[in-house]
Phi, psi and omega in degrees: 000152183275147175255116184245154172287120184281161172286127183238000180169153184297325186268357183268122183244346181211164180212156179257130173282097189279318186200134171264126180279336179238151184271161176299131179090354180276152176277137179237158179250160182298140178072004176285138176299128181261309183208168179244128178239153180237134170246184179284002180238318184216165169251135180216159179254146174255132181255158178286127178276341178219166173270148179163201182254130185277134172240114182273123180253338181237125183281164178299145178089002182263135176266129183230167178275156175299132182094348179293149175274124179250353180184181181212148174243118179268107184293341181251004188285166178247132180304141177285148174274125182298129179229149177282123182295148183259357179236173179102174181288160176303325181296320181290321183292326186268343185231080184294346181263008178296138181288158178304323180296319180291323178296316180296319179297323179294319178296317180295322179296320180296320180296316181297323179295318180295322180294321181292323177297317179298320181291326176296318180296318178297322183294334181287335184248000180256115180296141175088351179254111185252337183287138177261009178281154176300157182302322181301323182288321181293337181281357177122347179291152181274123180288154179294144178291149177300130178093357180289336184300128178089354182275342178228156174228130180248130175213148183291151176294145172286161179303321179296315180296321178298318181294318178298317180298317180297316182288325176296318180293320179295323180297325179286320186275333188249004176230159174259076189277132172229162179228136173240148189237154174208184174217149182236140175278116185268008185302308183291325178295318180294323177293322179295319178296317180297321182292319187255354188301314182296316181293322181296316179296319182294322184279328188240350176079010177224152178282151176270110180257193179282331191301318179303322179295319182286325177297313180295319178298319179293320180299315180296320178293323178295328176299320182280335180232078187297339180295330180289338179262006182262176178215159178263133177229098185065239178261013183248151168257122183258109177274126186254117185264040175214166190228090176259104191262121177282137177244112182288124181235129180274119177255176181299325184266354181144181183279130174235157185231081173293157189245131173273108181288136177048055184300337180291343182259359185268139172286166181302315183293328179292324177294314180297317181293322179297315181294317177300320178294317179301312183299318181292320181289329176291318181297322183263010179057043179242013178286137178264154178299328178299334178290339185258348186278149179081211184100132180251342182198151182236145172239131179229138184242094175283350182295332180297338177260002178097005181294130180270327181198135180204169176250100181292150183257147184294154176247084184304146006272015177297157184250357181206150176213135179257131177254123173265159182218181183292146174278129183225134175287125182221154174285129178224160182270128175224115179052045176081004180237151176269122181230161178263121182230152174282110188246147176231128171284140177243144180225126176246114170265140185213161178270111187291345178294331185244336182243124177283158178302321179299315180295320181297316181293319181290324175299311182296324179295323179292319177300316180301316182298316180294322181291324180278347175230066186294345181299335178291339176258078188302138172294129184249156174054000000 
């Protein structure tokens, strides 16, 4: 049977064959992962639909169209006996796992060496030509500096990275993005987690983190400031009376933003389990495009990497994104005295075309109030 690139979304027209898990000529079993493909939205694995011998038709690093055949499984085939190839460059013969890009670079390097040798030989027998540099250099090009070889590596962007670059650039060019900052005292929330954490884990099988509190705080703030949950469509403002909250998750190939549907209806443990599921499916390349579509507002936590303060970038067509950061003990003033408290900087980036500065500041202030008084967001279930 043929192995084809499946349809993964209406807007996806091509995919990169990123990695083959099995080699050409090897026997595979049904449902075994065969290869990893990347689109501009997700990375996913293709599994064997039948058992048999794999025939690879498209090498790693090749971009193909949706529906293209990249391989075949012969259900009656016999596995090939591995043999050392008799042709190709020394690099190819000794390193069967070298990527196509590295193989091409090796071949090009060999050609350049041969051309330079030929030019040196010509210079010895051609009157009036004293330079031993290649013709391209004598024509005005700058020769590479001695010792540059091996100092840089060039490789094409993956589809996901290209898409991330395009969306980041679009967010800068097509929105009037501003950021407002605040800070929240995390003391009471941390005490609440400490008090209920063991029981929460025992009852629901997941740890109680910060994210459910911030998701719930954002939902409540969005209810009071609907413009932050709205989007621009042409000359219209579309107010969205539902709360699909995107959670930015860092994967191996880049940042993805799966969406918590109807987050206002989710209990704390459901939020935690959903995020845990997203992380696992991203790790195993099983996230679906439908998981990434939509979203009315985004929350991103740079604090897990140690970020103290940053400016989150919008995820169009959304009009707002909240950035969480690392908790740090700092001296703050409380009732005329300086005390040490666990503080977190908060950053709200917003589209100024639809959200006024006053609304943005009040929205962030409301989130801060909920986080500093978490008892109002009762632990459920």
